[in-house]
ROBALUM-340286 format. One record per residue: residue number from 1; x, y, z of N, C-alpha, C in turn. Coordinates in Angstrom, 3 decimals. Layout:
BEGIN
{NUM, {X, Y, Z}, {X, Y, Z}, {X, Y, Z}}
...
END
This chain:
BEGIN
{1, {-18.285, 8.086, 2.920}, {-17.693, 7.631, 1.928}, {-16.019, 8.240, 2.015}}
{2, {-15.033, 7.442, 1.863}, {-13.699, 8.015, 1.986}, {-13.299, 8.705, 0.724}}
{3, {-12.354, 9.482, 0.880}, {-11.744, 10.377, -0.063}, {-11.172, 9.734, -1.307}}
{4, {-10.724, 8.500, -1.085}, {-9.950, 7.819, -2.208}, {-11.126, 7.392, -2.953}}
{5, {-12.199, 6.767, -2.605}, {-13.266, 6.378, -3.599}, {-13.989, 7.615, -4.011}}
{6, {-14.164, 8.479, -3.450}, {-14.662, 9.805, -4.109}, {-13.743, 10.355, -5.189}}
{7, {-12.503, 10.338, -5.015}, {-11.729, 10.814, -6.070}, {-11.610, 10.056, -7.215}}
{8, {-11.523, 8.647, -6.965}, {-11.688, 7.553, -8.086}, {-12.755, 7.774, -8.925}}
{9, {-14.017, 8.004, -8.166}, {-15.235, 7.970, -8.968}, {-15.410, 9.273, -9.678}}
{10, {-14.802, 10.476, -9.265}, {-15.023, 11.653, -9.826}, {-13.865, 11.780, -11.088}}
{11, {-12.893, 10.705, -11.036}, {-12.129, 10.751, -12.061}, {-12.591, 9.681, -13.056}}
{12, {-13.016, 8.630, -12.657}, {-13.790, 7.614, -13.664}, {-14.681, 8.225, -14.439}}
{13, {-15.838, 8.870, -13.813}, {-17.087, 9.179, -14.555}, {-16.672, 10.070, -15.789}}
{14, {-15.833, 11.120, -15.608}, {-15.468, 12.026, -16.846}, {-14.699, 11.208, -17.746}}
{15, {-13.841, 10.289, -17.338}, {-13.094, 9.409, -18.319}, {-14.072, 8.403, -19.259}}
{16, {-15.054, 7.855, -18.593}, {-15.972, 7.128, -19.173}, {-16.962, 7.855, -20.169}}
{17, {-17.300, 9.154, -19.706}, {-18.251, 9.952, -20.494}, {-17.295, 10.467, -21.714}}
{18, {-16.027, 10.701, -21.483}, {-15.283, 11.303, -22.479}, {-14.952, 10.060, -23.614}}
{19, {-14.890, 8.899, -23.209}, {-14.666, 7.803, -24.038}, {-16.074, 7.640, -24.882}}
{20, {-16.973, 7.499, -24.138}, {-18.398, 7.258, -24.973}, {-18.786, 8.363, -25.997}}
{21, {-18.489, 9.649, -25.547}, {-18.784, 10.836, -26.560}, {-17.860, 10.822, -27.589}}
{22, {-16.558, 10.346, -27.307}, {-15.543, 10.242, -28.590}, {-16.096, 9.161, -29.394}}
{23, {-16.489, 8.020, -28.918}, {-16.929, 7.014, -29.795}, {-18.126, 7.441, -30.553}}
{24, {-19.094, 8.102, -30.051}, {-20.160, 8.665, -30.537}, {-19.720, 9.529, -31.734}}
{25, {-18.882, 10.462, -31.540}, {-18.345, 11.469, -32.540}, {-17.621, 10.654, -33.788}}
{26, {-16.988, 9.714, -33.253}, {-16.288, 8.769, -34.206}, {-17.147, 8.290, -35.398}}
{27, {-18.436, 7.827, -34.969}, {-19.265, 7.292, -35.827}, {-19.911, 8.473, -36.794}}
{28, {-20.174, 9.502, -36.059}, {-20.653, 10.712, -36.744}, {-19.762, 11.436, -37.548}}
{29, {-18.549, 11.550, -37.339}, {-17.493, 12.213, -38.052}, {-16.652, 11.330, -38.766}}
{30, {-16.725, 10.004, -38.794}, {-15.901, 9.356, -39.643}, {-14.343, 9.337, -39.328}}
{31, {-14.105, 9.288, -37.973}, {-12.713, 9.508, -37.645}, {-12.005, 8.039, -37.425}}
{32, {-10.667, 7.952, -37.421}, {-10.212, 6.514, -37.270}, {-9.989, 6.337, -35.773}}
{33, {-9.727, 5.268, -35.348}, {-9.554, 4.844, -33.915}, {-8.352, 5.534, -33.265}}
{34, {-7.277, 5.648, -33.906}, {-6.135, 6.631, -33.387}, {-6.582, 7.807, -32.928}}
{35, {-7.185, 8.544, -33.750}, {-7.680, 9.983, -33.502}, {-8.677, 10.063, -32.216}}
{36, {-9.548, 8.985, -32.067}, {-10.417, 8.787, -31.015}, {-9.597, 8.552, -29.788}}
{37, {-8.808, 7.750, -29.682}, {-8.114, 7.201, -28.428}, {-7.092, 8.127, -28.133}}
{38, {-6.348, 8.740, -29.118}, {-5.233, 9.453, -28.620}, {-5.445, 11.033, -28.574}}
{39, {-6.437, 11.466, -29.059}, {-6.768, 12.862, -29.064}, {-8.119, 13.251, -28.610}}
{40, {-9.111, 12.666, -29.083}, {-10.581, 13.187, -28.809}, {-10.994, 12.779, -27.511}}
{41, {-10.567, 11.597, -26.942}, {-11.103, 11.165, -25.620}, {-10.561, 12.005, -24.582}}
{42, {-9.094, 12.111, -24.549}, {-8.653, 13.153, -23.610}, {-9.273, 14.485, -23.706}}
{43, {-9.429, 14.869, -24.755}, {-9.927, 16.332, -24.903}, {-11.256, 16.478, -24.266}}
{44, {-12.183, 15.613, -24.643}, {-13.536, 15.541, -24.214}, {-13.634, 15.259, -22.869}}
{45, {-12.797, 14.250, -22.327}, {-12.749, 14.228, -20.856}, {-12.352, 15.226, -20.203}}
{46, {-11.248, 15.988, -20.359}, {-10.783, 17.347, -19.822}, {-11.910, 18.444, -20.049}}
{47, {-12.477, 18.606, -20.928}, {-13.562, 19.539, -21.191}, {-14.705, 19.157, -20.227}}
{48, {-15.306, 17.845, -20.366}, {-16.371, 17.468, -19.526}, {-15.962, 17.870, -17.995}}
{49, {-15.061, 17.327, -17.451}, {-14.584, 17.597, -16.087}, {-14.522, 19.096, -15.712}}
{50, {-13.785, 19.790, -16.577}, {-13.729, 21.297, -16.403}, {-14.948, 21.824, -16.340}}
{51, {-15.848, 21.771, -17.513}, {-17.180, 22.350, -17.305}, {-17.954, 22.167, -16.012}}
{52, {-18.155, 20.993, -15.649}, {-18.849, 20.549, -14.509}, {-18.114, 20.760, -13.210}}
{53, {-16.978, 20.954, -13.156}, {-16.128, 21.285, -11.955}, {-16.398, 22.781, -11.707}}
{54, {-16.216, 23.460, -12.861}, {-16.504, 25.112, -12.754}, {-18.097, 25.285, -12.325}}
{55, {-18.861, 24.578, -12.995}, {-20.350, 25.057, -12.652}, {-20.528, 24.415, -11.124}}
{56, {-19.995, 23.455, -10.664}, {-20.056, 22.979, -9.301}, {-19.652, 24.038, -8.207}}
{57, {-18.493, 24.607, -8.662}, {-17.839, 25.632, -7.957}, {-18.674, 26.811, -7.912}}
{58, {-19.116, 27.350, -9.020}, {-19.657, 28.771, -9.373}, {-21.040, 28.783, -9.305}}
{59, {-21.752, 27.797, -9.706}, {-23.299, 27.831, -10.022}, {-24.032, 27.090, -8.681}}
{60, {-23.702, 25.867, -8.664}, {-24.486, 25.038, -7.649}, {-23.660, 23.771, -7.245}}
{61, {-23.511, 23.371, -6.195}, {-23.028, 21.931, -5.868}, {-23.667, 20.930, -6.443}}
{62, {-24.777, 21.023, -6.714}, {-25.603, 19.899, -7.471}, {-25.013, 19.457, -8.844}}
{63, {-24.253, 20.191, -9.454}, {-23.545, 19.974, -10.771}, {-22.493, 18.912, -10.368}}
{64, {-22.029, 18.602, -9.075}, {-21.096, 17.506, -8.868}, {-21.519, 16.216, -9.252}}
{65, {-22.872, 15.845, -9.258}, {-23.446, 14.491, -9.345}, {-23.055, 14.173, -10.895}}
{66, {-22.794, 15.243, -11.800}, {-22.618, 14.887, -13.245}, {-21.100, 14.443, -13.259}}
{67, {-20.376, 14.622, -12.099}, {-18.989, 13.899, -11.980}, {-18.907, 12.561, -11.122}}
{68, {-20.108, 12.191, -10.678}, {-20.156, 10.984, -10.132}, {-20.427, 10.939, -8.642}}
{69, {-20.157, 11.962, -8.026}, {-20.467, 12.219, -6.485}, {-20.501, 13.820, -6.374}}
{70, {-21.402, 14.099, -5.399}, {-21.897, 15.420, -5.444}, {-20.794, 16.294, -4.565}}
{71, {-19.796, 16.030, -3.975}, {-18.886, 16.786, -3.411}, {-17.488, 16.397, -3.599}}
{72, {-16.546, 17.298, -3.757}, {-15.257, 16.875, -4.226}, {-14.527, 16.411, -2.851}}
{73, {-13.566, 15.578, -3.113}, {-12.854, 15.014, -1.726}, {-12.360, 16.146, -0.934}}
{74, {-12.158, 15.947, 0.298}, {-11.684, 16.871, 1.127}, {-10.606, 16.286, 1.812}}
{75, {-9.332, 16.917, 1.707}, {-8.125, 16.333, 2.140}, {-7.580, 17.228, 3.311}}
{76, {-7.238, 16.376, 4.578}, {-6.661, 17.175, 5.625}, {-5.343, 17.644, 5.508}}
{77, {-4.955, 18.833, 5.999}, {-3.584, 19.242, 5.939}, {-2.615, 18.241, 6.620}}
{78, {-1.451, 18.025, 5.741}, {-0.563, 17.077, 6.379}, {0.053, 17.173, 7.539}}
{79, {0.060, 18.466, 8.062}, {0.603, 18.622, 9.451}, {2.086, 18.540, 9.554}}
{80, {2.804, 18.454, 8.318}, {4.082, 18.353, 8.353}, {4.881, 19.935, 8.440}}
{81, {6.020, 19.931, 8.865}, {6.641, 21.286, 8.814}, {8.119, 21.040, 8.549}}
{82, {8.722, 22.188, 7.890}, {10.217, 21.893, 7.503}, {11.019, 21.761, 8.659}}
{83, {12.130, 20.849, 8.713}, {12.986, 21.109, 9.790}, {13.619, 22.445, 10.118}}
{84, {14.049, 22.724, 11.283}, {14.796, 23.996, 11.570}, {16.108, 24.064, 10.950}}
{85, {16.466, 25.025, 10.269}, {17.669, 25.264, 9.825}, {18.812, 25.845, 10.558}}
END
């Protein structure tokens, strides 16, 4: 699987989870739609990604599945250098 697809999946899954959790909280906490889309969704998305990215890094690579794909994308060094001065 290429790095572009992997990075898109690992971005999309936390975004979808954040949106779903925010919607669930909206019904439980009686929040308006603006609070859910403007504040709660990004906060939940960031927290979800952060928790499971740290767990993947420090506890077990298996936590990567909760981000949609078990390994982070690996990017090759660009191989560019600065021109001589």
